[in-house]
C-alpha positions in Angstrom: -7.5 -5.6 -6.0 -9.9 -5.6 -8.9 -12.0 -3.4 -11.2 -15.8 -3.0 -11.0 -18.3 -1.5 -13.4 -22.0 -1.5 -14.0 -25.3 0.2 -14.4 -28.9 0.2 -13.1 -31.3 1.3 -15.7 -30.5 1.5 -19.4 -27.7 -0.6 -20.9 -26.8 -3.8 -22.6 -24.5 -6.8 -22.3 -22.3 -5.3 -24.9 -22.0 -2.1 -22.8 -20.9 -4.1 -19.8 -18.4 -5.9 -21.9 -16.8 -2.7 -23.2 -16.8 -1.2 -19.7 -15.0 -4.0 -18.0 -12.6 -4.6 -20.9 -11.3 -1.0 -20.6 -10.1 -1.8 -17.0 -8.8 -5.3 -17.7 -5.5 -4.3 -16.2 -7.1 -4.1 -12.7 -8.1 -7.7 -12.9 -6.4 -9.9 -15.5 -7.3 -13.2 -13.9 -11.1 -13.2 -14.7 -13.7 -10.9 -16.1 -17.3 -11.6 -15.4 -20.6 -9.9 -16.3 -24.2 -10.3 -15.2 -27.3 -8.6 -16.7 -30.6 -9.3 -14.9 -33.6 -7.2 -15.7 -32.0 -3.7 -15.8 -29.1 -4.4 -13.5 -25.8 -4.9 -15.1 -22.7 -5.7 -13.0 -19.2 -6.4 -14.3 -16.0 -7.4 -12.5 -12.3 -7.8 -13.4 -10.6 -10.0 -10.9 -7.0 -9.9 -9.5 -7.0 -13.1 -7.4 -5.5 -12.5 -3.9 -7.7 -14.4 -1.4 -9.4 -17.7 -2.4 -8.0 -18.3 -5.9 -10.9 -20.7 -6.8 -13.4 -19.9 -9.5 -16.2 -20.0 -6.9 -14.9 -16.6 -5.7 -15.3 -15.0 -9.1 -17.6 -12.0 -9.4 -20.3 -10.7 -9.8 -21.1 -12.7 -6.6 -24.7 -13.6 -5.6 -26.1 -14.5 -2.2 -27.3 -18.1 -1.7 -30.8 -17.2 -2.6 -29.8 -14.9 -5.5 -31.6 -11.9 -3.8 -28.5 -9.8 -3.5 -25.5 -9.3 -5.8 -22.1 -7.6 -5.3 -19.1 -6.4 -7.2 -16.2 -5.6 -4.9 -12.7 -4.1 -5.3 -10.4 -4.2 -2.3 -9.5 -6.3 0.8 -11.4 -6.7 4.1 -8.7 -7.3 6.7 -11.0 -8.4 9.5 -13.2 -10.7 7.3 -12.3 -13.8 9.3 -13.6 -12.2 12.5 -16.7 -11.0 10.7 -17.3 -14.4 9.2 -17.1 -16.0 12.7 -19.7 -13.5 14.0 -22.0 -14.2 11.1 -21.7 -17.9 11.6 -22.8 -17.5 15.2 -26.2 -16.1 14.0 -26.9 -19.5 12.4 -28.3 -17.7 9.3 -25.4 -18.1 6.9 -23.4 -20.9 5.3 -20.3 -20.0 3.2 -19.4 -21.5 -0.2 -16.0 -19.8 -0.4 -13.1 -18.6 1.8 -13.1 -15.1 0.2 -13.9 -11.8 1.9 -16.4 -10.9 -0.9 -18.9 -13.4 0.4 -18.5 -12.2 4.0 -19.1 -8.6 2.9 -22.3 -9.6 1.1 -23.6 -11.5 4.1 -22.8 -8.6 6.3 -25.0 -6.4 4.2 -27.8 -9.0 4.5 -27.4 -8.9 8.2 -26.9 -5.2 8.9 -27.8 -3.3 5.7 -26.3 0.2 5.5 -25.3 -0.1 9.2 -22.5 -2.6 8.1 -19.7 -0.1 7.8 -18.8 0.3 11.4 -17.8 -3.4 11.4 -15.5 -3.3 8.4 -11.7 -2.7 8.5 -10.3 -2.6 5.0 -9.9 -0.8 1.7 -12.8 -1.1 -0.6 -15.1 0.2 -3.2 -18.2 -1.9 -4.0 -21.7 -1.9 -5.4 -24.5 -4.1 -4.1 -27.9 -4.5 -5.7 -30.8 -5.8 -3.5 -33.3 -7.4 -5.8 -36.0 -7.5 -3.1 -35.7 -3.8 -2.2 -34.7 -2.6 -5.7 -31.9 -0.6 -4.1 -28.4 -0.1 -5.2 -25.7 0.6 -2.6 -22.3 2.2 -3.6 -19.7 2.5 -0.9 -16.1 3.6 -0.4 -13.6 3.0 2.4 -12.8 5.5 5.1 -9.7 7.0 3.5 -10.8 6.6 -0.1 -8.0 4.1 -1.0 -10.1 2.5 -3.8 -11.7 4.7 -6.5 -15.3 4.8 -7.5 -16.9 7.0 -10.1 -20.6 7.4 -10.9 -23.1 9.3 -13.0 -26.9 9.5 -13.0 -28.4 10.3 -16.3 -31.8 9.5 -17.8 -32.8 7.8 -14.5 -29.8 5.4 -15.0 -27.0 4.9 -12.6 -23.6 4.2 -14.2 -20.5 3.4 -12.0 -17.0 2.1 -12.4 -13.5 2.0 -10.8 -12.1 4.3 -13.5 -13.5 7.0 -15.7 -12.3 5.1 -18.8 -14.9 2.4 -18.0 -17.8 4.8 -17.2 -17.5 6.7 -20.5 -17.9 3.4 -22.4 -21.6 3.5 -21.5 -23.6 5.1 -24.4 -25.4 7.6 -22.1 -22.2 9.2 -20.9 -20.6 12.1 -22.8 -17.1 13.5 -22.5 -18.0 17.2 -21.9 -15.0 19.0 -20.4 -15.6 20.4 -16.9 -14.0 23.8 -17.0 -14.3 24.2 -13.2 -12.4 21.0 -12.8 -9.7 22.3 -15.1 -9.5 25.4 -12.8 -9.0 23.1 -9.8 -6.5 20.8 -11.6 -4.2 23.7 -12.4 -4.0 24.6 -8.7 -3.9 21.2 -7.1 -2.3 19.1 -9.9 -5.3 16.8 -9.7 -9.1 17.2 -9.8 -10.4 17.0 -6.2 -13.5 15.0 -5.2 -16.4 15.2 -5.9 -15.7 16.7 -9.3 -14.2 14.9 -12.3 -12.7 16.3 -15.4 -16.0 15.5 -17.2 -19.3 17.2 -16.5 -22.0 15.0 -14.9 -19.6 12.4 -13.6 -18.6 12.4 -10.0 -16.3 10.7 -7.5 -17.9 9.1 -4.5 -16.4 10.6 -1.4 -14.2 8.7 1.1 -16.1 7.2 4.0 -19.4 7.7 2.2 -22.2 5.4 0.9 -24.8 6.2 -1.7 -28.3 4.7 -2.3 -30.0 4.7 -5.6 -33.7 3.7 -6.1 -36.4 4.4 -8.6 -34.0 6.3 -11.0 -32.6 8.7 -8.4 -30.1 9.1 -5.6 -31.9 8.8 -2.3 -28.9 9.1 0.0 -25.3 10.1 -0.2 -23.8 10.5 3.3 -20.8 9.7 5.5 -20.8 6.6 7.7 -17.6 7.6 9.5 -16.1 10.9 10.5 -12.6 11.6 11.8 -12.6 12.3 15.6 -9.8 14.5 16.9 -10.9 14.5 20.5 -7.6 14.4 22.4 -7.0 11.6 24.9 -5.0 11.9 28.1 -2.1 9.5 27.5 1.6 9.6 28.3 4.1 9.7 25.5 5.6 6.3 26.6 2.1 4.7 26.7 1.2 6.3 23.3 4.5 4.9 21.8 3.7 1.4 23.2 0.2 1.6 21.8 1.3 2.7 18.4 3.8 -0.1 18.3 1.1 -2.7 18.9 -1.3 -1.0 16.4 1.3 -0.9 13.6 2.4 -4.4 14.3 -1.2 -5.7 14.0 -1.9 -3.5 11.0 1.0 -4.9 9.1 0.3 -8.5 10.2 -3.3 -8.2 8.9 -1.9 -7.1 5.5 0.4 -10.1 5.2 -2.6 -12.2 4.6 -2.5 -13.4 1.0 -2.8 -16.6 -1.1 -0.2 -15.1 -3.6 3.4 -13.8 -3.3 3.8 -10.7 -1.3 6.5 -8.1 -0.6 7.2 -4.5 0.7 8.1 -1.3 -1.1 11.3 -0.1 0.6 12.2 3.4 -0.4 14.8 4.0 2.3 12.7 6.5 4.2 11.3 6.1 7.7 7.7 5.1 6.7 8.5 2.2 4.3 11.3 1.1 6.6 9.0 0.9 9.5 6.5 -1.2 7.4 9.4 -3.5 6.4 10.5 -3.9 10.0 7.0 -5.1 11.2 6.6 -7.2 8.1 9.8 -9.1 8.7 9.0 -9.3 12.4 5.8 -11.1 11.6 7.0 -13.3 8.7 8.2 -16.9 9.0 10.9 -16.4 6.3 12.7 -13.6 4.6 10.3 -11.0 3.1 10.9 -9.6 -0.3 11.6 -5.9 -0.4 11.8 -3.7 -3.5 13.4 -0.4 -4.3 14.5 1.7 -7.2 17.4 4.1 -7.4 18.0 7.0 -9.8 21.0 7.7 -12.0 20.7 11.3 -11.0 22.3 11.3 -7.6 20.3 14.1 -5.8 17.2 11.9 -6.5 18.7 8.6 -5.4 17.9 6.9 -2.1 18.8 3.4 -2.9 21.8 3.2 -0.5 19.4 3.9 2.4 17.1 1.1 1.2 20.0 -1.3 1.1 21.1 -0.3 4.6 17.6 -1.1 6.0 17.3 -4.3 4.0 20.7 -5.5 5.3 19.8 -4.7 9.0 16.4 -6.4 8.7 17.7 -9.3 6.7 15.2 -9.1 3.9 15.5 -10.6 0.4 16.1 -7.2 -1.3 15.6 -6.4 -5.0 16.8 -3.2 -6.6 16.7 -1.6 -10.0 18.1 1.8 -11.2 15.9 4.1 -13.2 17.6 6.3 -15.8 16.3 9.1 -17.9 16.4 6.8 -20.9 14.1 4.3 -19.1 11.9 7.0 -17.7 11.0 8.9 -20.9 9.0 6.1 -22.6 7.0 5.7 -19.4 5.6 9.2 -19.6 3.4 8.7 -22.7 2.6 5.2 -21.5 1.2 6.4 -18.2 -0.5 9.6 -19.5 -2.2 7.5 -22.1 -3.8 5.5 -19.3 -4.8 8.3 -17.0 -8.5 9.1 -16.8 -7.9 12.6 -15.6 -4.9 15.0 -15.9 -2.6 14.2 -13.0 0.5 16.2 -12.6 2.5 14.5 -9.8 5.6 13.4 -11.7 6.4 10.8 -9.0 3.8 8.6 -10.7 6.6 7.8 -13.2 9.0 6.1 -10.7 6.0 4.7 -8.8 4.9 2.9 -12.0 8.4 1.7 -12.7 8.7 0.4 -9.2 5.3 -1.4 -9.6 6.3 -3.0 -12.9 9.6 -4.2 -11.3 7.9 -5.5 -8.2 5.1 -7.3 -10.2 7.8 -9.5 -11.8 8.2 -11.1 -8.3 5.0 -10.6 -6.3 1.3 -9.8 -6.7 0.8 -7.8 -3.4 3.1 -5.1 -1.9 2.9 -3.1 1.3 3.8 0.6 1.3 4.3 3.4 3.8 1.7 5.8 2.5 -0.3 7.9 5.0 2.2 8.4 7.8 3.2 11.9 6.7 -0.4 13.2 6.6 -1.3 11.6 10.0 1.8 12.6 11.8 2.8 15.9 10.1 5.8 14.5 8.3 6.1 16.9 5.4 8.5 19.9 5.4 5.5 22.1 4.9 4.4 21.4 8.5 7.8 22.9 9.6 7.3 25.8 7.2 4.0 26.4 8.8 5.8 27.7 11.9 6.8 30.8 9.9 3.5 31.3 8.1 2.1 33.7 10.7 4.9 36.1 10.1 4.7 36.1 6.4 0.9 36.2 6.3 1.2 39.5 8.3 3.5 41.0 5.7 2.1 43.4 3.1 1.8 42.1 -0.4 4.5 44.5 -1.5 7.0 42.9 0.9 6.2 39.4 -0.5 6.7 40.7 -4.0 10.1 42.1 -2.9 11.1 38.8 -1.5 10.1 37.1 -4.8 12.4 39.5 -6.6 15.3 38.6 -4.3 14.7 34.8 -4.8 15.0 35.4 -8.5 18.6 36.3 -7.9 19.4 32.9 -6.4 21.4 30.5 -8.7 19.0 28.1 -10.4 19.4 24.4 -9.5 17.9 21.3 -11.1 18.5 19.2 -8.0 15.7 17.6 -6.0 13.9 20.2 -3.8 16.7 22.8 -4.3 16.9 26.0 -2.2 15.7 28.3 -5.0 12.7 26.0 -5.6 11.7 25.7 -1.9 11.9 29.5 -1.4 9.7 30.2 -4.5 7.1 27.6 -3.5 7.1 29.0 0.1 6.4 32.5 -1.0 3.6 31.3 -3.3 1.6 30.3 -0.3 0.9 33.8 0.9 -1.2 35.1 -2.0 -4.4 34.3 -0.2 -5.7 33.7 3.3 -3.8 31.2 5.5 -6.4 28.4 5.1 -5.2 28.1 1.5 -1.4 28.4 2.2 -0.6 24.7 2.2 -2.5 23.9 -0.9 -0.6 26.7 -2.8 2.7 25.4 -1.4 1.9 21.9 -2.7 0.3 22.9 -6.0 1.2 24.6 -9.2 -0.9 27.6 -10.4 -2.0 30.3 -7.9 -5.1 32.3 -8.7 -2.9 35.2 -10.0 -1.0 32.9 -12.3 -4.3 31.4 -13.6 -5.5 34.9 -14.3 -2.5 35.3 -16.7 -3.0 31.8 -18.1 -6.7 31.7 -18.9 -8.2 33.5 -21.9 -11.0 36.0 -21.2 -13.5 33.6 -22.8 -12.4 30.8 -20.4 -12.6 33.1 -17.4 -16.2 33.9 -18.3 -17.2 30.3 -18.1 -15.5 29.5 -14.7 -18.0 29.6 -11.8 -15.9 28.2 -8.9 -13.6 31.3 -8.4 -10.2 30.4 -7.2 -10.8 26.7 -7.5 -9.9 26.2 -3.8 -13.5 25.7 -2.6 -12.9 22.1 -1.5 -10.6 23.5 1.3 -13.5 25.6 2.7 -15.8 22.6 2.5 -13.4 20.3 4.4 -12.8 22.9 7.1 -16.6 23.1 7.5 -16.5 19.3 8.3 -14.3 20.0 11.4 -15.2 23.5 12.7 -14.7 22.8 16.4 -11.2 21.4 16.5 -7.8 23.1 16.9 -6.1 24.6 13.8 -3.4 21.9 13.7 -5.9 19.1 13.6 -7.8 21.0 10.9 -4.6 21.2 8.9 -4.0 17.4 9.2 -7.6 16.8 8.2 -7.3 18.9 5.0 -4.1 17.1 4.1 -5.6 13.7 4.2 -8.8 14.8 2.5 -6.8 16.5 -0.3 -3.1 15.6 -0.8 -3.3 12.0 0.6 -6.6 11.0 -0.9 -6.4 12.8 -4.2 -2.7 12.7 -5.0 -0.8 10.0 -3.1 -3.5 7.3 -3.1 -4.6 8.0 -6.7 -0.9 7.8 -7.8 -0.3 4.5 -6.1 -3.6 3.0 -7.2 -3.1 3.9 -10.8 0.6 3.2 -11.0 0.3 -0.2 -9.4 -3.0 -1.3 -11.0 -1.7 -0.6 -14.5 0.7 -3.5 -13.7 -2.0 -5.6 -11.9 -0.2 -5.1 -8.5 -2.1 -4.7 -5.3 -0.7 -2.2 -2.8 -1.7 -2.1 0.9 -1.1 0.7 3.3 -0.8 -0.3 7.0 -0.6 3.3 8.3 -4.2 3.7 6.9 -5.6 0.9 9.1 -8.7 2.2 10.8 -7.3 1.5 14.3 -4.1 3.4 13.5 -5.9 6.4 12.0 -8.3 6.7 14.9 -5.5 6.4 17.5 -3.2 9.0 15.9 -6.0 11.5 15.5 -6.4 11.6 19.3 -2.8 12.4 20.0 -1.7 15.9 20.9 0.3 18.0 18.5 3.6 17.8 20.3 3.6 14.0 20.0 3.6 14.4 16.2 5.7 17.5 15.7 8.4 18.6 18.1 10.6 21.5 17.4 11.6 21.1 13.8 10.9 17.4 13.6 7.7 15.9 12.2 6.5 12.3 12.9 8.1 12.6 16.3 6.4 9.7 17.9 7.1 7.4 15.0 10.8 8.4 15.0 11.1 7.6 18.7 9.2 4.3 18.3 11.6 3.2 15.6 14.7 4.5 17.3 15.9 1.1 18.5 14.5 -0.8 15.5 16.1 1.0 12.5 19.4 2.7 11.8 19.6 6.3 13.1 20.6 7.4 9.5 17.1 6.5 8.4 15.3 8.1 11.4 17.1 11.4 11.5 17.7 12.2 7.8 15.5 14.9 6.2 12.5 13.7 4.2 13.1 13.4 0.5 10.4 13.2 -2.1 10.1 10.4 -4.6 10.7 12.6 -7.6 12.3 12.8 -11.0 14.5 15.6 -12.5 11.7 17.3 -14.4 13.4 20.7 -14.5 16.5 19.3 -16.2 14.5 17.0 -18.6 12.3 19.9 -19.8 15.5 21.6 -21.1 16.9 18.5 -22.6 15.3 15.1 -23.1 11.7 16.4 -22.8 12.2 19.7 -24.6 10.8 18.4 -27.9 7.8 16.9 -26.1 7.1 20.1 -24.3 7.4 22.2 -27.5 5.0 19.8 -29.2 2.3 19.8 -26.6 2.7 23.5 -25.7 3.0 24.7 -29.2 1.3 27.9 -30.4 -0.8 26.1 -32.9 -2.1 23.6 -30.3 -2.7 26.1 -27.5 -4.5 28.6 -29.7 -6.7 25.8 -31.3 -8.0 24.6 -28.0 -8.7 28.2 -26.8 -8.4 27.7 -23.0 -5.1 29.3 -22.4 -3.1 32.4 -23.4 -0.2 31.2 -25.5 1.8 34.4 -24.9 2.0 33.5 -21.2 2.9 29.9 -21.9 5.6 31.1 -24.3 7.0 33.3 -21.6 7.1 30.3 -19.2 8.9 28.2 -21.7 11.5 30.8 -22.6 12.3 31.6 -19.0 12.7 27.9 -18.1 14.8 27.0 -21.2 17.1 30.0 -20.6 17.5 29.0 -16.9 16.2 32.5 -16.0 13.5 30.8 -13.8 12.5 27.3 -12.8 8.9 26.7 -14.1 9.0 22.9 -13.9 5.8 22.6 -12.0 3.8 24.9 -14.2 5.1 23.5 -17.5 4.7 19.9 -16.3 1.2 20.6 -15.2 0.3 22.1 -18.6 2.1 19.5 -20.6 0.3 16.6 -18.7 -3.1 18.4 -19.3 -2.4 18.6 -23.1 -1.3 15.0 -23.3 -4.4 13.9 -21.5 -6.5 16.2 -23.7 -5.1 14.7 -26.9 -5.8 11.1 -25.6 -9.5 11.9 -24.9 -10.4 14.4 -27.6 -8.4 13.5 -30.7 
């Protein structure tokens, strides 16, 4: 894993130096820059495959006609290299995947992507054609930002690098703020700054003569169902997961597995140990607050698989310093509090290894979240008049308040939030923070007058337009992995791990696994009140039943409790009357009401207050 940055057009060597220095954490082993004519490329390297200096980047073709900066891993690069050698056109100076990727471009141009299995974001400049190619992997695991201004293309792995270029300004994107408040992140293609964009997953972009000439997908999810028996599907998934994990064990540096004690990470650990020649390293963290702790399950799996298990307990005292540390590094406001334990786990893991495998992607591909079960009741509630929903909200206010992880009162309140708008938005409102009616109370009239994207939920409509002719369940899965997986889970893992220079790989997001699971019928994924049905049955004889059958539990922290205690001072500081009125976006009277109700335990506003506090912390870092 690495960091990339660059420009085509206006810029200097000093600009390149500042850009790559700002993301040094992504690649501490080597930082390289190249400025030829008006093409500036920069790279921060975390050495994983071929540790030699010959594999440093920017990397040039043998004839110096093509250059690349590349972030990621190509898991089938050895097979690709063998095919390229058969053409007789290429000789290789290194054993790294970067050189293979560059030669593949020389061979196939923009038709290269169908051949590649990996996670990647890269930029290629073709000096003969005077074309820049930017590309991102199918599931968007690796970040890539860009801006075109004054006929100049500027790009980077993180926003903090792109804003180092003198042409780029930090003008707040109020429509992105509108989206952030709902989703807890800014969805693609927007960023929190005007005129800077995220390249979409499974897309490539061409830039020539000062303008974008193409920005289009090279891969689309295919949900055409195949006729396959459950036993055959289970056998096929077993092979695909085994191969996906095996491919991700390839490394020239120490490697391990995140083991949270849930089904997904335990399955990855199983296949990793199965394919390893010695004990694999597994890593987990526990929590001093018991309703959030799963460390006993991780130990159970580690013991059964025979891994070399490492564990550390995260307390409130250890967590609190991580909050300003992480928010200071975030390019955009990002309100998923599980980035805190993920960062702690990454720091702990990095003491032992440079690469870790994780279980991300399974829930989105196989309907593993409790919201997929809740969806069974959505038709009934969507048919209710709004007055009935309001009445149920009043009744839930009478429930005793709990600070435990995913408590009953919290689940019911979140569930009822989902029925404010049409069904297609229900899941986004369940997962997010501010609904449109709550934002109407939050925004000042002046702010409302500048917002042009309505509810802020337009990305859902856009993604549904991508897959108009498939069944409603498949549409739902598609929106999950274009939003929650891509924009929350993968961003969280990338940032939390790369801040510690740790590479994380996701076997469930292997191209072969994704394409196979997309073709399976609904009842193979969700059966009765059980999600991830096929995975559970596959792992039934491989993992303890306690792991397979226990309810899913989020990787969270006790935000509700902390906001009343350890974080109360921080919340009061960032959500003070003086600060809120000075920035002018929000109505302080509404925020004051949220704070008072939460502190008095009248209501649990942890998601809303955390969302606002993170935004204000981010705002201070970028505008003060």
